[in-house]
Steps between C-alpha positions, in 0.01 A plus 500: 500500500136565414394217732701642790350843437135395509487148645222418746490856625138609521565837660378693799170580332414129470590453867273787602210369290518149647633559853156495666462139385857365455683725748878465475486145365710347224244579227484872574857602580835549331867513588594430860141446616447245221824318586402485865157360414654237274735399780205464738280275285769294327527229771135411454562388143814299568530172313439281804155656542402509134573129446230409753193456279283339768357839601372564149383142448245518783350819357485348149309204643257747654465693173411200280164421668397863458570476126298179480217644710450777245434240231145407599437286192799275426541434130349835404685822431489734798640848554708517818639821652850366561646847558328534838597145599864548397524823697357330811742208449810721471396715797447191717832346391691828543371571852575142602851508350594848622307540823427150623132592512249423226249750366257229394342697218429187292237387751396857577560736202348781705789492748548860610871516425452342155236757410718782632800386292278488192359846567834670566676341202220597263463856625861602577585615143207745499481573872570876454178521297283322756372564848768392746250366754450154347865469401628577850234283663629200306861590575406497869342155466826374349698661782270348763564157348878536485583672827425195722719291271807720518615317814443161337737267313605402143547808281453727799765308690748564220415870494520534877851355485609822323269763647255558785337797327134404463445741211787349301363149557148616411612664175685189380199282582253718317723498192569127485150366560325673205778372273312170508260659253772466237481124545120505478514708180757269339289195587195665341684596182656156476170318542334730245766425238496126573123494447558641150802284415429125534822425307688644801291316761590158357882519539462678834278220628750244372785674684305488826420131461856409404650689791243456778269219398148531638558527874850621593522847651705762322841597637714802419743278306207370293401853406856582393507198268163570337627708210174517308311623807765772539454591133122524543539734799764711322275537197206600721718767665628620160159520338311640801745677736360544850652851504382640165628853566806610697692817576865591555668823600817644344769544766718716272489662157514204262382372162284218371612327178158526329194730476685807368512651151226515232467121478542426872811290435759750625618557856316748719619711792348439843550779756567416863189426709286408197232234551513230233189288450513183296252226419629144527178379336556712188867405485404132487270568206735701278602301194812713448642362825468141378705305247388512137299201372697225328455451124201289402569141384566482125242230429160582642392138463802347675478315830772718648401613848433871508706693757327621815436876456712626790517833317128564558466680836120469499511120494506308828779248440669341805732307265689819426660468846595133469665569163743751651317815388584810704335844507693771319605795722 
């Protein structure tokens, strides 16, 4: 009942705050508008399109030389700004996949549309506090890039099958393309954790070799069978959520089961139209939401293998997912 009262409803205020950038797209609407947006973009992510990994493979092959180029002295430790490279990679792959046209920001990081996406995404949350001139200038650059593509194919073809309204098509485009930043962020977090956890790199490397060898290209069925890779990605998303803070809106008078009373463990009333902010990052670091630690082995000097500390939310442990561990609601 609580879920139906507050689920995924961000409210009119959220829509008003983000409409200049996201318009009436799926990420800024609720109710009927949200359902309509979902119906529009769903065909683009049908299984028969997702299983085609060739599109992503060619962009990966273009990314690798850029990573190597940043290591000017092989054999020596070098600091590489992978965040910028991952963002360029995901933007290039997303525009190719969705629009049939590549924004080649790996070869040219100063691509106008790439810079405009970066600017708008960084400044949108505080746009009311800033001069609107720069913000709207970059919005216009994004619009200038997308308008000629609205009559094109791929994702746009699927949208045009349901509507001829150019604003509707534009709003869905501008919402879906920046979502590639979630992929870039997850890749960054994952690589950061792997660099600090060589005991995770070893079994991950073994899984790749066992499944793919040294030359075979990855298929969608390969990815589904690589359980440890899935666990590594799940743990990266758990430990470093790409959306660290979120908001919901109460559709009716309702209650939440916790946060009330002197100790915060009682239910609390939530009036209709209340905004509810929550931090997924903090939730993933609260020990009270994780199972209690198992008892320590009786003999400290025994050879008994110590259990993996799944109960510790601050530890980065992909094995928790392969062992059947599940987050507590």
